[in-house]
N, C-alpha and C positions, 0 to 999 in steps of 0.2 A: 468280558470287558465292554463297558458301554461306550457310546460315541463320545460322551462328555469326558470320560476317563481317557479315551484315546486322544482327545484334544489337549488335555493337560499333559499327557505323556509326550505328545508331539512338540508342545511348546518347551518342554524341559530338555528335549534331546536336540543338541546342535545338529542341524542338517548337514550331512556329509561326513559325520563321524563314523568310525569303523563299526559301531553297533547298529547302524541303520542298514537293513538288508538292501541289496541291489534290486531284487525283484521278489515277488511273492505271489502265489496263487490265491484267488479270492473265491470263497464259497458263498454264493448269494443266499443259499438256503440256511446255512449255519455259519454266519460270519463271526470270526474271532478277530476282532479289530487289533488285538495286540500283535498278531502274527503278520499283518499286512499293511496296516494303516500308514506307517512311516516309510514303507518301501518306496524306492524311487520309481519302480514300475509295478503296476497292478496287472496281473494276468488273469483272464477269465476263460473258462472252457466254453467253447462255442459249438453249437449243434451242426454247423456247416462243415462237412468233411474237407472242403477246400481250404477252410480257415479254422482249424480245430482250436486255436487259441487266439484271443484278441487281447492286445496290450494297450494300456494307456500310460504314457511316460510322463512323470511329474517333474522330471529334472531336464531343463532345457536352457539354452543360453538366452540372455536378455540383451536388448540393444544398449542398455545403460552399462553393460559389463556385469560379470558375475552370473549366477545361476538362479533359477526360480526357487531352488531349495535353500537359498541363503537365509539366515535368521531374520533379516529385516523384512522379508516378504512372507513371514509365517502366517499372518492373518489372511492375506490374500490366498495363499496356497491352501490353508485349511478350509476357507470358504468355497473354493472351487472343488475341492475333494468332496465336501458335504453336498454340493449341488449335484455332482455326478452320482454320488451314492443315492441321493434321493430320487433322481430321475430313473435309476435302475430298480428301485425298491418300493416306491409309492406312486400313486396316481394323482398327485397334486397337480400335475400338468394336464390331467385329463386321461392319461394313460401312462403305463410304464414303458420306458424305452428298452429295446432289446440290446443284448450285448453286442450284436453286430453293428450297431450304430456308433460304437465308441470311437471308431476311426475318424468319422466326420466330427464328432463332439470334441475330440482331442485337438483337431486342427483349429476349431473355433476357439477353444480355451487358450491355446498358445497365442493366437492372434490378439485376443482380448487381454490376456495377462500382460503381454509385452507392451501393448498400448497403454494400459492402465499404469504400469510402472513408469513408462516414458513420460506420462503426464502427471505423475505424482499422486495418483489415486491409490490409497492404501486399503480401502475396504469398499463394500458394495453400497454402503449408505451414502457415498459421495457420487453415486451415479445419478446426478440430477438430470432433468430434461435437457438442459444445455449441454451437459457432457455427452449424453446419449446422441444428441444431434451432431456434435462434433465427430463422434465415433462413426456415425452413419455417413457423414460427408467425406471422411478420409478413407473409407474401406476400398473404394476403387483404386486409389493410389497405393494402398497397402498391398493389394493383390498384384497390380501391374508394375509399380515402380517403388518397391519397398525401400530402396536405397535413398530415394528422395525424402522419405520420412525419417529413416534411421541411417544417416550417413555412415558408410564403411561397415555396415552390419550385414553379415551373411548367416542365414539360419542353417541348422544342422541338415546334412545330407545334400545340400545344394551342389549340383555339378559333380556328384560322386557316383561312379558306377552306372547302374541302370537309371539313375536320376540325372543323367547328364543333360545339358541343354537341348541336345538334338532329339531327345526322347521325352522330355518332361511334359510337353503338351499332349503327347499320346497317353502317357501314364496318368496324367491329371484326369482325363476323361474316363479311364478304365477303373473306376472305383470298385466295381464288383469283384475284380480279380487282383488288384494290387493292394499293397499295404497303405491304407488311407492315411494313417498317421504320418507316414513319410511323404507321401505324394502331396498332401495338402500344403506342405512347406515350400512347394515349388511355384514360382511365378510363371504365368504364361506370356509368351511373346506377343500374341495377337488377340488378346481379349480375355474375358473371364466368363465363367458359366453361372447360371442361376444358382446351382447348388453351392458353389464356392461362396457366394454372398450369403445365401440362406444359412449355411453352417455358422457363419460369423455373427449374423443377426440373431439367430435362435438362441445363442448363449445368453443373451440379455433376458429373453423370455424364460429360459430355464432358471436363471438366477431369481427372477420374480416368483416363479412357481414354487420354489423351495424356500420361500421366506420364513414359513413356520418352522421348518427343520433347522434353518440357520439360527433363528431366535432361541430355539430349545438348546442349542449349543452355545448360546451367548455370543454369537457372531453377528456383526452388523449386517443388516438385510436391506433389500430394496423394497420399500413399502408401497410405492405407487406403480400402477401399471406402466410398463415401458412405452416409450415413443408416443406419449399422449393418448394411449388407448387404441392406437392403430394396430391392425393385425400384422403378424409377421410377413404374410404374403404382400400386403400393401407396402410395408417398409422396404422389403427386398425389391419389389417391382419399381420402387423409386430409383434404384441403381441399375437394374438390369431386367429386361423383359423376360418373362417365363416362356421360353421357346422349347418345344420338345424336339430334341435332336436325336432321332432314332438311329441306332447302329445299323448301317446298311448291310445287305447281303454282299458277299464278295463278288466282284465282277468276274465273269467267265474267263477273261484274259489273265486273271490272277489265279482263280481257283483251279482251272484245268491243269496248268503246268504243276501247281502245287500237289494236286491229288495224283497226277501221273507219277510224281516223285515218291509219294507215299506208297502207291501200288508197287513201284520198283523196290522199295525197301521191304515191303511185306513179302514179296515173292522172290526176290533175288538177293538183296543185301542182307536181310534179316537172317535167313538160314545160314549164311556164312558167318555172321556174328555169333549165332547160336553155337555153331561148331567150334569157333575159336574160344568162346566162353567156357564150353564144356571141357575143352582141352586145357584151358587155364586152371579151372577148378580141380581137375584131376592131376595137374602137374605141380601143384604148390609144394608138395612134399618130395618132389623128384629133383630138386636142385635147380641151379641157374639155367643149365642147358635145356631142361624140360620146359621151364617157364618161357624161355626165349623162343622155343619151338612153337608154343601156343600163340605167342604174340605174332609170330610170322604168318599164322593163318589169317590174321586181320588184313594182310595185304590183299587177299582175294575179295574182301568186303569193301575195299577202297580206303582203308585206313592205314596205308603205308606212311612212313615218315615223310616221304615227298608229298603225298596228298595232304597230310595234316599241315605241312608247312604252307600249303597254298590256301588254307582256310582263312577266314577273317581273323583279325588280330586277337580277339578274345579266346580263340581256340588254338592259336599257334604257340609254339615254344619260343618265347622271347625272354628267357632267363627267369620266367616267373615260376617255373616248376622246379622244386627243390631236387637237385641231383639230375637235372635234365641232360647233362653231358653223359650220363650213364644210360646206355640203351635199355637196361632193365627198368630203371625208373621211368624212362620215357614210354616204355611198353605198358607199364601200369596205367599211365595217363591215357594212352591210346585206347586201352581196353575200357577204361572208365567212360571215356567220351563216346565210344561206340555203343555201349550198353544204354547210356542215357539217351542218345539220339534215336536208338531203336524204340525206346519208351515214348519219345516225343512223336515219332511217326505213328505209333499206335494211338496216341491221344488225338492227333489230327484225323485219323481214320474214324474214330468213334464220334468225334464232334461233327465232322462234315458229312458223314454218311449215315448218322443216326440222330444227330441234333441234340445230344445230351449236354446239359450244363456242366461246367467244370467241376462243381461240387458233386454232381452225380457220377462223373468219371472217377473222382477221388474216392468215392464210397465203395467201389468194387473190392471185394475181399475173396481170397481163395485159400483152399487147403493145398498142402504140398502135393498130394496125390490127385490125379485127374479123376473125373467121374464120367464113365462111358466115353472116354477118350477126349473129354473137354475139360477146361478149367471149371472148378466147382461153382463159379459165378455165372456160368453159361449152361443153358439147357435147351433142348429142342422139343417141339410138339408138332403133331400133324395138324394141318389146317382143317377147318370144318368140312371142306369139300373133298378132303383126302388127296388133293393134288400136290400139296407143297409141304415141305418141312420148314417150320418157323423156328427161328433161333431167338432166344431171349437172354438179356443180361440182367442179373439180379444186383440191386444196389439200394440206396437210401434216397428218398425224396425229402428235402427240407424246405424248398421254396413254397411259401403259402401254407405251411403246416405248423401247428402249435408245437408239435413234437415230431422228431424224425420218423418217417414212415417207410417201411420196406416197400419196394416197388420194382416191377419188372418192365423192361423196355424191349421192344422188338428191334433187333439189330441186323436182320437179314433173313433171307429165305432161299430155298433151293428146291428143285423138283423132288418129289417124294422118293426117298431112298437113294438120292444122288450122293455120290462120293465127293462131289465138289462142295467145298465149304464157302460161305459168303466171306468177303474180304475182311470184314470186321472180326469174324470168328477166327479166321486164319491169323490175324494180327494178335488177338488176345491169346490164342494158343501158343504162338511164338513167344510172346512176352512172358507167359507163365513158365515156359521152359527155361528162359533166361534167369528169372528171379527165383526159381526153385531152390538153388543152393542157399538162399537167404531165408527160407521158410522152415518153421518147426514142423515136426511130424504130426502133431495132434491138435493144432489150433489154427484158426483162420488168421490171415495177415493181409495187409493191403496188396493189391496187384500192382498198383502204380506207386513205385517207391522212389526215394531219393537217398543219396549217400551223405552222411554227416560230415565226412572229411572232404576237404576241397580238392585234394589231389589223390590220384591212385585209386585202388579198389578197396572195398571194405574188408577188414581182416576177420570180421565175424558178423553174425546177424544183428548184434547190438549196434553196429555202425550203419544200419539201414533203418529208415523210418518212413512213414507214410508221406508221400509227396503232397505239398500244399498246392493250392491254386496258383500261387505266385511261382513256385518251382516249375509247374507244368507250363504256365504261360511263358516264362522266360525260356524254357526249353524249346517250346514250339517256335518262338521267334528265332532262336539260335538255329534250329533246323532249317527254317525258311531262309535265313541269312546265308547259311552255308551251302545249301543244295538246290535252292530254287532261284534261277537266274531271272530277275525281273528288270535287268538293266536295259533291255531293248524294247520295253513297252512304249507305245506311242502316248501322246498326251491324252487322247480320248479313244474309247473303243467304238465299235459300230453302233452301239446303243446310246452313245452320248455320255457314258460314265467317264469321269476324270480318272486317269491312271497315274497322274503326276506324283501324288504322295506315295503310291506304292513303289514307283520307280526310284524316287529320291531317297526313301528310307530303306530300300531293299526289303520291303515287306515288314519292317518293324512297326508300322502303324496298324498291322492286323491284330485284332483283338479276339480273345477266345469266343466271345459271344457271337462273332460273325460266322462261326461254324454252324451254330444253331439257326441263325437267320438264313444262311445259304441253303441249308437243308430244307427249311420251311418254304423258301422261295422256289426251290425246285419242285417240291411236292405240290404246291398250290398252283404253280404255272402249268404243271403237267396235267393235273386233274383237280379242278376246284372242288369237286365233291369229296376230296380227301380232307376237307376242313375239319369235320367232326372227329375223324380218326386221328388227325394230327393234334387236335385239342386234347384228346385222351392220352396220346403219346407224351405230350408235354406236361400233363398233369394240371392243366388249367381248369378253373372252376366253370367257365362257360366258353362257348365257341367264339363269342364276341371278343374275348381277350386275345385269342389267337389271331382273329381276323384283323383287329386294330393294331396289334403289336408286331405281327409277323407277315402281314400282307402289305406290300409297298403301295403307297398312295397312288402312284402312277398306274399300277396294275389295277387298282380299284376303279380309276377313271376308265381304263380300258374295259373293265367288266361292265360298267354302265352302258357303254356302247354295245358290248356283246349281248346285253339283256334284250336289246331290240331284236337281235337275231334269234335269241331263244324264244322270245314272245311270238315272233313270226313262225318259228318252228312249231310251237304249240298250236297256233292257228291252223297251220297246214294239217296236222294230224287230226285236230278236231273236225275240220271241214271234211276231211277224207272219211272219218268215221261216221259222219252225218250223211254220206252218200255222194260226195263230190268225186268225180272220176279223174284219175290221172293215168297216163300211159307212158311207155318207155320201158327200158330194160330194168328199171328199178321198181316198176309198178308191182310186180309179184312180191318183192321183198316188203313193200309197204303193206300189201294185203296180209302177208304172213305176220308182220308186226302187229297189225290190228287184231288178228286172231289170237296171237300169243298172249296178249294182255287183255283179251276179252273186251275190247272197246266198242265193238259194233253193237253190243246188246245194251249199252247204257243209254237210256232215254232222257234222263235229267241233264240239261245243258250244263248246269253248275257242277254237278258231280263229274260229268265227262271232262270238263276243262280241268278240274282239280286233279283227276286221275292222270290225264295227259301231262300236265305240268310236272307232277311228281316223277313220272317216267322220264321226261326229257331232262330234268335236272339231275336225277339219280344216275342216269346213264350218260350224262354229258353229251346229249345229242344236239346237233347243230346243222340246220339246213342252210346252204348258201344260195340265196335267191338272186337270180340273174334274169335279164330280159330273155335270154335264150333257153332258160330252163332252170330247174332247181337241182342243186348238187347235194346228194345225200351221202357224201364221202364218209361221214362219221359212222354210218351204218355198215359200210363195206369198203374200208380203206385199202384192202389188198386188190380191189378191182379198179382202182383209179388209173386211168390212162395218162393223165397229166403228171402224176407222181412217178409213174413208170418211165415216162419220157425224161423226167428230171433225174433219174438215177435208180429208181426202184421204189415201189410202194412199201409201206410199213404200217403197223398198227400205231406207231408214233406219229405218222403223217395223216392227221385228220382234217387238214385244210387243203383246198385245191391249190395247185401250184400255178400262180398267175403268170409266171414267166414262160411256161410251156403250153398252157391251156389255149386252145382255139375252139371256135364254134363247131367246126367239123369234128374235132377230136371229142368234144362233149357229146355230139350227136350219137356217136357209137360207143359211148362209155356206159358201163354197167351201173354207174352212180347217178345217172340222170333220170329225173321224173318231170313230165310235162303236163300242163293243163291249158285250158282255153285262154288263160291270162297271157300266155306266150304267143298267141296267134298274131298280134300286130308285128312282132319282131320278125317272124318268118315270112309274113306277107311282104314286108319291106325288103327283106333279104332276097326273096325270090325275084322281086322286081329289079333289084340292083344287079343280080347276076344273069338276068334273062338274055340280054344282048350279047354278053361275052360268051354265054353257053352255046350260041349258034355255031361257034367254031368248035367242032367236036374234038379237035386236037388239043384244045385248052381243057385238060382233064380236071384241073382245080375248079374252074368255073362250072363245068358240066356237073361235077359231083356236088358242089355247093347248091346249084340251082335245083337239081333233082331232089336233093335231101330236103330243101326248104319247101318245094312243091308238095312232097309227100306228107310232111308234117302239117302243112296248111290243109290239105285234103282230109286228113284224119281228124284234125281239130274242128273242121267245119261240118263234119258228118253229124246228123241228128243224134245218133247214139254211137259214138266212136268206140272202137274196140281197145280196151285198156291194155290188152296183151300184145298189141302191135309193137314191134321194135321200130326204132327210128330209121 
């Protein structure tokens, strides 16, 4: 059936009659227009596992009354359908749009369709420059105060469920993980985004791009370039500036209690839920008493009736559960909630401890039987140096790929042959055990599942399906709302991050992508040389994508300052390899360093500097230069006296502790290296302590004076002994 025939059939069929299908799937490769063209909802298969299907709904309410599918709007409806079809199947716009963009497209279509009908515009040929300018001028009001344009009109979904006013500004921004078609119908209280305006402006450009296809279907078209030839970016910028508002990493005051709760679930609550679920699955044929006994095991996991009653309202029994007065029916609900919340804890573990996208989490598939004691989507390999067991998760990468691509992600490590499993592996192992009853014996199935029925437990595997990104996003927010107490957070943390929105929304402002940002923030702040490894882990094309998108601007400014320190570090090792002498307890380590990397034999200054620079950056070496000496703590952090005084040295503590550090302490520290540039400091110090040191009972003065004199004497010697301790 051709598109022309589809148009004739569409005009002949009264919209809303019984023969019009409610929804239909669309095959872009082999379209059969007869099967889907008149359907109220077009559904497309999507390659993103987090959103396996994308829908565009052609039936929506209008501010004039009635529906978009009413017969008097048939030309407008057919024209918009044709534009969408053309944008997906031809490159008249310069490129074909992907199915994933249909959410934002449908939001723009609904806005334009409603405004056109409200202003008596029946087809695209009536979109004169004056009409376009009026549409442009009213967009801000349509987004912020729609009721002022359309009195007493409320669009679908407004104020319902997860699109309630308290959450709508959060979900509006979360287009990667929420249903864009529903979200876009919500107005924000405090402004609008660039994308909201662009989605509405771009529709006019799509209409113009598909003018040839519209004319082939004998539908009125827009023949002149929209908005007097200005680009879409210029037109959109006339309403709102294009500001990049990057999703921030989660503040430590929020992420630490959240992850502490996730760990508790993986190691304490989860095993109890697993036992209760096994007992439930084994008791279904044993009668009411056996099933009730299985439900009783949930009490140990914290899902007693009393505990459930204390959860926020969406999880409580308030007459919303059919048969809630029956303990058996309520037990089914308790089991369902416990299993789904265990799944959500595992999602948080994977996202915050491995940085996977929600689509990559959804892509994990498993067999019913484990492989070498692990879910089939997990395997381990020995590290190249033979010291560690590395654990990998198998999934599918879709971001930036023309077609889905199988990919493996590192999710943890443990010492070689250790019996201890990384927390993510423990979580996935636990989740696999819980979903095993829903798996077939001989084929892979999703590891992260959702239940089709709203209440109770699935009666069979047919009642279980792959969780979407929205399912997991909502589940994670529910988990945080129920088990992570953010009510006592202050307005700001010690780093100056505002915590108000996390406290006020009880964590409902947290988005799934923040797990990825938090993971990247931890990796790059811990070790900046992890940038390339992180870029490979994330599947980015270049390191610069990771650096710009996942490294906070404030941290970049901090790095600019740090670069001076690294540059001075390079200068130090270059000068030492060229023959400059240093002494102190660190002198021997410096000599060993030069020998290990064979720097002393390099005669070419440029080659020497390049070699030293590469070593300093690769090993993240940093010398802290002070008037009283150079601190090489990053080369020997366990020997630091100031960190020992602060509570204990560690390989994580590679900076001197300024609160406990003193000149005398540094003088006897194994991290200190001295050169002639420090002579003025110790001459001044010796002179300052000389008079007080005359009193031999003043041990501090005596020790400081004698230490300073010794250093001065060594530094003034014609050829001082670099092996001399301070």
